[in-house]
All heavy atoms as an XYZ file, in Angstrom:
669
protein
N      -5.024      1.997     -1.287
C      -3.723      2.657     -1.216
C      -3.263      2.655      0.235
O      -4.016      2.983      1.128
C      -3.836      4.082     -1.745
C      -2.577      4.901     -1.648
S      -1.191      4.369     -2.681
C      -1.770      4.808     -4.283
N      -2.021      2.286      0.461
C      -1.446      2.282      1.794
C      -0.974      3.675      2.155
O      -0.470      4.410      1.317
C      -0.266      1.313      1.864
C      -0.576     -0.148      1.595
C       0.725     -0.934      1.476
C      -1.440     -0.716      2.694
N      -1.121      4.037      3.441
C      -0.645      5.328      3.895
C       0.728      5.149      4.518
O       0.906      4.342      5.429
C      -1.606      5.914      4.927
C      -1.230      7.304      5.353
C      -2.247      7.923      6.275
O      -3.432      7.614      6.140
O      -1.841      8.711      7.136
N       1.703      5.883      4.004
C       3.090      5.747      4.464
C       3.580      7.108      4.934
O       4.207      7.837      4.184
C       3.982      5.221      3.348
S       3.452      3.653      2.661
N       3.291      7.461      6.195
C       3.655      8.791      6.660
C       4.634      8.792      7.828
O       4.929      9.833      8.376
C       2.411      9.593      7.019
C       1.581      8.910      8.092
O       1.947      7.846      8.576
N       0.475      9.514      8.458
N       5.138      7.646      8.241
C       6.181      7.567      9.262
C       7.219      6.559      8.788
O       6.977      5.810      7.847
C       5.636      7.108     10.625
O       5.182      5.760     10.504
C       4.507      8.003     11.118
N       8.341      6.537      9.468
C       9.384      5.579      9.094
C       8.883      4.154      9.217
O       9.080      3.336      8.318
C      10.613      5.765      9.979
C      11.433      7.016      9.733
C      12.587      7.083     10.717
C      11.926      7.071      8.324
N       8.214      3.846     10.326
C       7.751      2.469     10.508
C       6.656      2.117      9.515
O       6.619      0.998      8.996
C       7.274      2.235     11.940
O       6.206      3.087     12.247
N       5.776      3.063      9.203
C       4.737      2.746      8.227
C       5.332      2.628      6.825
O       4.877      1.826      6.022
C       3.600      3.766      8.262
O       4.025      5.026      7.817
N       6.387      3.404      6.532
C       7.065      3.268      5.242
C       7.687      1.880      5.129
O       7.571      1.221      4.108
C       8.128      4.342      5.064
C       8.970      4.242      3.792
C       8.086      4.317      2.552
C      10.015      5.331      3.768
N       8.332      1.436      6.204
C       8.915      0.096      6.199
C       7.831     -0.950      5.968
O       8.013     -1.872      5.179
C       9.643     -0.180      7.512
C      10.916      0.616      7.656
C      11.544      0.480      9.023
O      10.898      0.076      9.986
N      12.810      0.821      9.124
N       6.696     -0.793      6.630
C       5.596     -1.742      6.458
C       5.026     -1.688      5.051
O       4.699     -2.728      4.473
C       4.496     -1.490      7.491
C       4.932     -1.844      8.891
O       5.811     -2.675      9.082
N       4.341     -1.207      9.867
N       4.907     -0.499      4.481
C       4.410     -0.373      3.109
C       5.351     -1.069      2.131
O       4.908     -1.770      1.223
C       4.268      1.094      2.715
S       2.896      1.943      3.494
N       6.642     -0.860      2.323
C       7.605     -1.494      1.427
C       7.592     -3.009      1.586
O       7.671     -3.741      0.610
C       9.009     -0.943      1.671
C       9.220      0.494      1.207
C      10.578      1.001      1.656
C       9.080      0.615     -0.292
N       7.457     -3.481      2.825
C       7.364     -4.929      3.036
C       6.121     -5.483      2.350
O       6.153     -6.556      1.755
C       7.345     -5.238      4.525
C       8.687     -5.094      5.173
C       8.669     -5.527      6.634
N       9.925     -5.192      7.247
C      10.088     -4.245      8.163
N       9.054     -3.560      8.600
N      11.272     -3.990      8.659
N       5.013     -4.757      2.448
C       3.783     -5.201      1.788
C       3.982     -5.261      0.283
O       3.496     -6.176     -0.379
C       2.626     -4.262      2.138
N       4.722     -4.310     -0.255
C       4.970     -4.301     -1.697
C       5.823     -5.487     -2.109
O       5.639     -6.049     -3.187
C       5.654     -3.001     -2.112
N       6.744     -5.865     -1.249
C       7.644     -6.953     -1.592
C       6.923     -8.283     -1.712
O       7.320     -9.139     -2.488
C       8.766     -7.070     -0.554
C       9.720     -5.891     -0.499
C      10.774     -6.129      0.579
C      10.379     -5.645     -1.829
N       5.847     -8.462     -0.948
C       5.143     -9.740     -0.997
C       3.956     -9.710     -1.953
O       3.284    -10.698     -2.128
C       4.685    -10.190      0.407
C       3.700     -9.193      1.004
C       5.872    -10.434      1.309
C       3.074     -9.659      2.290
N       3.720     -8.566     -2.568
C       2.605     -8.478     -3.509
C       3.004     -9.099     -4.844
O       4.168     -9.301     -5.142
C       2.187     -7.020     -3.722
O       3.146     -6.353     -4.495
N       2.008     -9.371     -5.645
C       2.282     -9.968     -6.958
C       2.529     -8.908     -8.027
O       2.854     -9.242     -9.147
C       1.111    -10.857     -7.369
O      -0.063    -10.072     -7.469
N       2.367     -7.629     -7.676
C       2.573     -6.555     -8.647
C       4.061     -6.344     -8.890
O       4.870     -6.495     -7.983
C       1.961     -5.245     -8.141
C       0.508     -5.357     -7.853
N      -0.424     -5.515     -8.848
C      -0.177     -5.358     -6.695
C      -1.626     -5.603     -8.304
N      -1.495     -5.506     -7.000
N       4.430     -5.979    -10.098
C       5.838     -5.645    -10.362
C       6.244     -4.448     -9.496
O       5.611     -3.404     -9.554
C       5.858     -5.285    -11.839
C       4.599     -5.847    -12.400
C       3.601     -5.879    -11.274
N       7.270     -4.604     -8.679
C       7.611     -3.560     -7.713
C       8.023     -2.239     -8.342
O       7.714     -1.195     -7.772
C       8.644     -4.049     -6.692
C       9.985     -4.369     -7.265
C      10.446     -5.580     -7.643
C      11.019     -3.447     -7.558
N      11.701     -5.486     -8.152
C      12.085     -4.178     -8.117
C      11.166     -2.077     -7.421
C      13.271     -3.583     -8.518
C      12.344     -1.489     -7.827
C      13.383     -2.237     -8.365
N       8.727     -2.191     -9.489
C       9.072     -0.856    -10.003
C       7.825     -0.033    -10.335
O       7.774      1.162    -10.054
C       9.896     -1.134    -11.260
C      10.391     -2.524    -11.109
C       9.318     -3.237    -10.334
N       6.825     -0.669    -10.916
C       5.591      0.043    -11.256
C       4.872      0.501     -9.995
O       4.375      1.620     -9.915
C       4.664     -0.844    -12.091
C       5.253     -1.186    -13.449
O       6.088     -0.406    -13.950
O       4.888     -2.240    -13.986
N       4.808     -0.390     -8.994
C       4.126     -0.053     -7.741
C       4.833      1.096     -7.042
O       4.195      2.057     -6.615
C       4.088     -1.288     -6.827
C       3.415     -1.022     -5.524
C       2.086     -1.134     -5.255
C       4.029     -0.578     -4.314
N       1.833     -0.798     -3.951
C       3.020     -0.454     -3.346
C       5.341     -0.294     -3.946
C       3.269     -0.038     -2.043
C       5.592      0.121     -2.645
C       4.562      0.242     -1.719
N       6.166      1.004     -6.931
C       6.918      2.040     -6.246
C       6.831      3.374     -6.988
O       6.711      4.430     -6.366
C       8.374      1.605     -6.077
C       9.234      2.433     -5.144
C       8.609      2.559     -3.760
C      10.622      1.821     -5.042
N       6.844      3.331     -8.298
C       6.693      4.558     -9.084
C       5.325      5.183     -8.826
O       5.214      6.398     -8.641
C       6.872      4.260    -10.573
N       4.291      4.370     -8.775
C       2.948      4.864     -8.525
C       2.832      5.486     -7.135
O       2.281      6.571     -6.966
C       1.941      3.719     -8.680
C       0.509      4.187     -8.563
O       0.177      5.249     -9.136
O      -0.284      3.493     -7.890
N       3.376      4.826     -6.135
C       3.291      5.312     -4.748
C       4.058      6.614     -4.566
O       3.612      7.506     -3.849
C       3.814      4.239     -3.768
C       4.022      4.798     -2.380
C       2.853      3.067     -3.719
N       5.206      6.740     -5.218
C       6.054      7.920     -5.028
C       5.773      9.042     -6.021
O       6.293     10.149     -5.861
C       7.544      7.536     -5.135
O       7.780      6.963     -6.423
C       7.936      6.563     -4.035
N       4.978      8.764     -7.045
C       4.698      9.783     -8.043
C       5.837      9.975     -9.029
O       5.926     11.012     -9.697
N       6.725      8.989     -9.113
C       7.852      9.053    -10.038
C       7.571      8.168    -11.247
O       6.628      7.386    -11.250
C       9.124      8.567     -9.335
C       9.534      9.348     -8.093
C      10.652      8.627     -7.357
C       9.956     10.758     -8.466
N       8.402      8.276    -12.249
C       8.258      7.377    -13.393
C       8.942      6.050    -13.082
O       9.862      5.980    -12.252
C       8.889      7.970    -14.665
O      10.310      8.044    -14.482
C       8.312      9.344    -14.992
N       8.512      5.010    -13.764
C       9.124      3.702    -13.590
C      10.602      3.751    -13.979
O      11.447      3.150    -13.309
C       8.378      2.645    -14.422
O       7.008      2.640    -14.015
C       8.961      1.272    -14.222
N      10.921      4.486    -15.025
C      12.316      4.618    -15.460
C      13.157      5.249    -14.353
O      14.265      4.778    -14.047
C      12.415      5.451    -16.759
C      13.854      5.790    -17.090
C      11.755      4.711    -17.903
N      12.641      6.289    -13.711
C      13.387      6.942    -12.633
C      13.590      5.983    -11.460
O      14.688      5.921    -10.885
C      12.672      8.201    -12.154
C      13.440      8.944    -11.109
N      14.499      9.752    -11.418
C      13.320      8.957     -9.764
C      15.009     10.255    -10.300
N      14.308      9.778     -9.283
N      12.558      5.235    -11.105
C      12.662      4.269    -10.004
C      13.740      3.240    -10.319
O      14.590      2.928     -9.476
C      11.303      3.595     -9.732
C      11.458      2.378     -8.840
C      10.332      4.590     -9.110
N      13.730      2.725    -11.524
C      14.718      1.705    -11.900
C      16.136      2.277    -11.834
O      17.060      1.629    -11.335
C      14.391      1.126    -13.290
C      13.106      0.287    -13.197
C      15.554      0.310    -13.843
C      12.547     -0.131    -14.539
N      16.319      3.506    -12.306
C      17.647      4.134    -12.254
C      18.079      4.403    -10.820
O      19.249      4.203    -10.457
C      17.656      5.422    -13.068
C      17.609      5.170    -14.546
C      17.576      6.446    -15.339
N      17.528      6.148    -16.759
C      17.176      7.017    -17.692
N      16.852      8.253    -17.351
N      17.150      6.671    -18.953
N      17.148      4.867     -9.990
C      17.473      5.131     -8.587
C      17.834      3.844     -7.865
O      18.794      3.805     -7.076
C      16.295      5.822     -7.898
N      17.101      2.774     -8.128
C      17.389      1.490     -7.491
C      18.750      0.972     -7.950
O      19.508      0.412     -7.159
C      16.261      0.472     -7.755
C      16.679     -0.926     -7.353
C      14.999      0.892     -7.018
N      19.075      1.200     -9.202
C      20.399      0.789     -9.696
C      21.496      1.500     -8.909
O      22.494      0.875     -8.510
C      20.528      1.093    -11.190
C      21.864      0.684    -11.764
C      21.946      0.986    -13.249
C      23.310      0.595    -13.787
N      23.448      0.914    -15.206
N      21.318      2.787     -8.656
C      22.289      3.544     -7.866
C      22.361      3.007     -6.443
O      23.456      2.838     -5.885
C      21.922      5.046     -7.852
O      21.937      5.536     -9.186
C      22.900      5.840     -7.001
N      21.204      2.731     -5.844
C      21.180      2.188     -4.487
C      21.855      0.824     -4.418
O      22.532      0.501     -3.439
C      19.741      2.104     -3.973
C      19.025      3.443     -3.775
C      17.557      3.219     -3.447
C      19.713      4.264     -2.696
N      21.675      0.025     -5.461
C      22.348     -1.284     -5.519
C      23.858     -1.101     -5.617
O      24.615     -1.787     -4.932
C      21.842     -2.091     -6.715
C      20.434     -2.602     -6.537
C      19.945     -3.303     -7.771
N      20.715     -4.530     -7.987
C      20.705     -5.227     -9.099
N      19.981     -4.818    -10.139
N      21.401     -6.320     -9.226
N      24.284     -0.193     -6.473
C      25.715      0.073     -6.632
C      26.331      0.530     -5.314
O      27.467      0.161     -4.994
C      25.945      1.141     -7.719
O      25.394      0.669     -8.949
C      27.412      1.454     -7.908
N      25.591      1.307     -4.538
C      26.073      1.815     -3.254
C      25.936      0.786     -2.127
O      26.318      1.058     -0.986
C      25.320      3.088     -2.862
C      25.631      4.253     -3.788
O      26.628      4.181     -4.533
O      24.866      5.240     -3.760
N      25.377     -0.384     -2.434
C      25.250     -1.438     -1.437
C      24.134     -1.233     -0.428
O      24.132     -1.847      0.631
N      23.173     -0.370     -0.750
C      22.076     -0.098      0.180
C      20.911     -1.062      0.009
O      20.178     -1.316      0.962
C      21.588      1.342      0.018
C      22.646      2.404      0.313
C      22.123      3.781     -0.042
C      23.071      2.335      1.758
N      20.713     -1.546     -1.202
C      19.632     -2.496     -1.470
C      20.161     -3.601     -2.370
O      21.215     -3.467     -2.989
C      18.405     -1.819     -2.140
C      17.824     -0.710     -1.277
C      18.750     -1.303     -3.514
N      19.406     -4.682     -2.420
C      19.718     -5.753     -3.367
C      18.396     -6.286     -3.906
O      17.340     -6.078     -3.321
C      20.550     -6.852     -2.718
C      19.809     -7.715     -1.747
C      20.684     -8.854     -1.215
N      19.882     -9.775     -0.453
C      19.576     -9.664      0.825
N      20.018     -8.631      1.509
N      18.827    -10.557      1.425
N      18.474     -6.969     -5.028
C      17.303     -7.600     -5.611
C      17.435     -9.106     -5.448
O      18.439     -9.692     -5.837
C      17.167     -7.239     -7.088
C      16.864     -5.782     -7.385
C      16.869     -5.538     -8.884
C      15.523     -5.391     -6.800
N      16.431     -9.696     -4.841
C      16.366    -11.143     -4.681
C      15.091    -11.624     -5.351
O      14.002    -11.461     -4.797
C      16.343    -11.552     -3.207
C      17.684    -11.434     -2.527
O      18.698    -11.373     -3.246
O      17.713    -11.409     -1.286
N      15.225    -12.195     -6.550
C      14.080    -12.753     -7.262
C      12.893    -11.798     -7.274
O      11.845    -12.065     -6.709
C      13.686    -14.092     -6.634
C      12.638    -14.805     -7.469
O      12.706    -14.708     -8.709
O      11.755    -15.447     -6.870
N      13.075    -10.633     -7.896
C      12.040     -9.617     -8.052
C      11.665     -8.906     -6.764
O      10.734     -8.118     -6.734
C      10.772    -10.193     -8.680
C      10.918    -10.618    -10.104
C       9.612    -11.047    -10.668
N       8.509    -10.298    -10.064
C       7.333    -10.145    -10.590
N       7.070    -10.694    -11.743
N       6.388     -9.467     -9.990
N      12.359     -9.172     -5.670
C      12.087     -8.481     -4.422
C      13.209     -7.491     -4.142
O      14.384     -7.843     -4.212
C      11.977     -9.454     -3.249
C      10.739    -10.290     -3.285
C      10.562    -11.063     -1.993
O      11.453    -11.110     -1.156
N       9.413    -11.664     -1.833
N      12.810     -6.283     -3.816
C      13.767     -5.252     -3.431
C      13.999     -5.401     -1.930
O      13.076     -5.259     -1.139
C      13.208     -3.863     -3.749
C      14.066     -2.682     -3.348
C      15.329     -2.657     -4.197
C      13.297     -1.393     -3.511
N      15.230     -5.709     -1.555
C      15.562     -5.927     -0.152
C      16.464     -4.794      0.321
O      17.531     -4.562     -0.247
C      16.281     -7.283      0.040
C      16.656     -7.493      1.500
C      15.406     -8.418     -0.477
N      16.021     -4.091      1.353
C      16.827     -3.010      1.923
C      17.802     -3.640      2.905
O      17.395     -4.273      3.871
C      15.934     -1.949      2.582
C      15.055     -1.319      1.503
C      16.789     -0.902      3.294
C      13.948     -0.463      2.000
N      19.080     -3.488      2.634
C      20.114     -4.155      3.419
C      20.415     -3.444      4.726
O      20.801     -4.072      5.696
C      21.389     -4.312      2.587
C      21.168     -5.187      1.389
C      22.422     -5.461      0.596
O      22.409     -6.342     -0.196
N      23.493     -4.730      0.777
N      20.257     -2.118      4.751
C      20.566     -1.362      5.960
C      19.701     -0.106      5.981
O      19.966      0.850      5.262
C      22.059     -1.006      5.980
C      22.476     -0.360      7.271
O      21.813      0.542      7.776
N      23.596     -0.810      7.797
N      18.671     -0.131      6.823
C      17.739      1.005      6.882
C      18.454      2.283      7.302
O      18.203      3.350      6.751
C      16.593      0.702      7.846
C      15.569     -0.208      7.258
C      15.471     -1.557      7.440
C      14.507      0.142      6.370
N      14.418     -2.059      6.727
C      13.796     -1.029      6.069
C      14.092      1.347      5.815
C      12.698     -1.030      5.222
C      12.988      1.334      4.980
C      12.305      0.153      4.692
N      19.327      2.202      8.294
C      20.002      3.408      8.783
C      20.840      4.045      7.680
O      20.809      5.256      7.493
C      20.872      3.058      9.997
C      21.640      4.204     10.586
C      20.831      5.443     10.953
N      19.629      5.154     11.698
C      18.558      5.953     11.747
N      18.545      7.099     11.086
N      17.506      5.626     12.438
N      21.595      3.258      6.920
C      22.392      3.813      5.819
C      21.488      4.406      4.745
O      21.821      5.422      4.132
C      23.303      2.745      5.213
C      24.524      2.469      6.064
C      25.522      1.541      5.392
N      25.965      2.088      4.111
C      26.223      1.343      3.040
N      26.106      0.033      3.084
N      26.620      1.912      1.920
N      20.334      3.785      4.507
C      19.387      4.321      3.530
C      18.840      5.665      3.999
O      18.745      6.612      3.215
C      18.253      3.331      3.279
C      17.247      3.729      2.205
C      17.925      3.860      0.843
C      16.127      2.711      2.139
N      18.498      5.770      5.296
C      18.039      7.059      5.843
C      19.118      8.118      5.665
O      18.831      9.253      5.279
C      17.724      6.956      7.334
C      16.624      6.003      7.719
C      16.583      5.478      8.990
C      15.625      5.625      6.831
C      15.583      4.604      9.373
C      14.628      4.743      7.206
C      14.608      4.240      8.474
O      13.626      3.379      8.860
N      20.367      7.748      5.964
C      21.469      8.700      5.830
C      21.660      9.123      4.376
O      21.858     10.305      4.091
C      22.768      8.105      6.378
C      22.735      7.915      7.890
O      21.869      8.523      8.561
O      23.568      7.141      8.391
N      21.590      8.170      3.452
C      21.754      8.490      2.033
C      20.648      9.421      1.545
O      20.876     10.291      0.706
C      21.774      7.214      1.199
N      19.454      9.248      2.101
C      18.319     10.088      1.707
C      18.297     11.413      2.451
O      17.457     12.269      2.175
C      17.009      9.340      1.975
N      19.241     11.576      3.391
C      19.287     12.771      4.235
C      17.970     12.988      4.953
O      17.482     14.105      5.113
C      19.692     13.996      3.418
C      21.063     13.873      2.797
C      21.464     15.060      1.951
O      20.671     16.018      1.807
O      22.579     15.025      1.413
N      17.379     11.873      5.411
C      16.105     11.933      6.114
C      16.319     12.488      7.510
O      17.191     12.050      8.247
C      15.471     10.540      6.201
C      14.159     10.547      6.940
C      13.018     10.999      6.309
C      14.083     10.123      8.248
C      11.809     11.028      6.974
C      12.877     10.144      8.926
C      11.744     10.599      8.285
N      15.506     13.469      7.893
C      15.587     14.077      9.216
C      14.229     13.924      9.901
O      13.286     14.649      9.580
C      15.954     15.549      9.097
C      16.039     16.253     10.440
O      15.982     15.572     11.495
O      16.161     17.485     10.444
N      14.107     12.991     10.844
C      12.813     12.751     11.481
C      12.378     13.878     12.414
O      11.233     13.896     12.859
C      13.023     11.454     12.260
C      14.482     11.418     12.533
C      15.132     12.088     11.347
N      13.237     14.850     12.692
C      12.862     15.910     13.632
C      11.761     16.817     13.087
O      11.133     17.528     13.853
C      14.078     16.760     14.031
O      14.630     17.361     12.854
C      15.120     15.914     14.733
N      11.518     16.772     11.794
C      10.428     17.592     11.253
C       9.069     16.969     11.543
O       8.036     17.623     11.454
C      10.599     17.851      9.752
C      10.134     16.714      8.882
C       8.834     16.697      8.380
C      10.977     15.660      8.557
C       8.405     15.647      7.593
C      10.543     14.614      7.777
C       9.266     14.609      7.297
O       8.832     13.572      6.524
N       9.042     15.680     11.907
C       7.795     14.986     12.219
C       7.358     15.330     13.646
O       8.196     15.488     14.529
C       7.973     13.467     12.108
C       8.298     12.926     10.725
C       8.664     11.447     10.828
C       7.118     13.106      9.799
N       6.058     15.394     13.884
C       5.592     15.558     15.261
C       6.076     14.378     16.107
O       6.270     13.271     15.594
C       4.071     15.546     15.134
C       3.787     15.844     13.696
C       4.974     15.367     12.927
N       6.279     14.593     17.399
C       6.831     13.582     18.293
C       6.174     12.221     18.214
O       6.850     11.204     18.243
N       4.859     12.172     18.084
C       4.168     10.881     18.071
C       4.388     10.102     16.772
O       4.107      8.915     16.702
C       2.654     11.046     18.320
C       1.902     11.764     17.220
C       1.894     13.271     17.332
O       2.561     13.824     18.222
O       1.205     13.913     16.526
N       4.902     10.746     15.738
C       5.151     10.074     14.473
C       6.601      9.630     14.309
O       6.932      8.952     13.344
C       4.769     10.988     13.297
C       3.307     11.354     13.181
C       3.083     12.295     12.009
C       2.440     10.121     13.029
N       7.467     10.008     15.224
C       8.889      9.637     15.097
C       9.119      8.197     15.422
O       8.568      7.570     16.202
C       9.757     10.499     15.996
C       9.889     11.876     15.455
C      10.879     12.674     16.251
N      10.453     14.061     16.118
C      10.801     15.006     16.932
N      11.584     14.761     17.939
N      10.401     16.228     16.742
């Protein structure tokens, strides 16, 4: 299991998932503790909003900053060395 506890490690985890042979919705659901159905619905919303796209079974994040904003991610809660 990959540890994803910072923004950069999350990006690396997602990149690792993209090149794996596992179906990404199942993998992402497992990593996040969500159902596969919820992941698929959330990704559909992200696609509609232009934040991600699917390229041949790969989930491609088109703009990390917009994705952070959409998720209302606030890195200030992280200790300084993890930002």
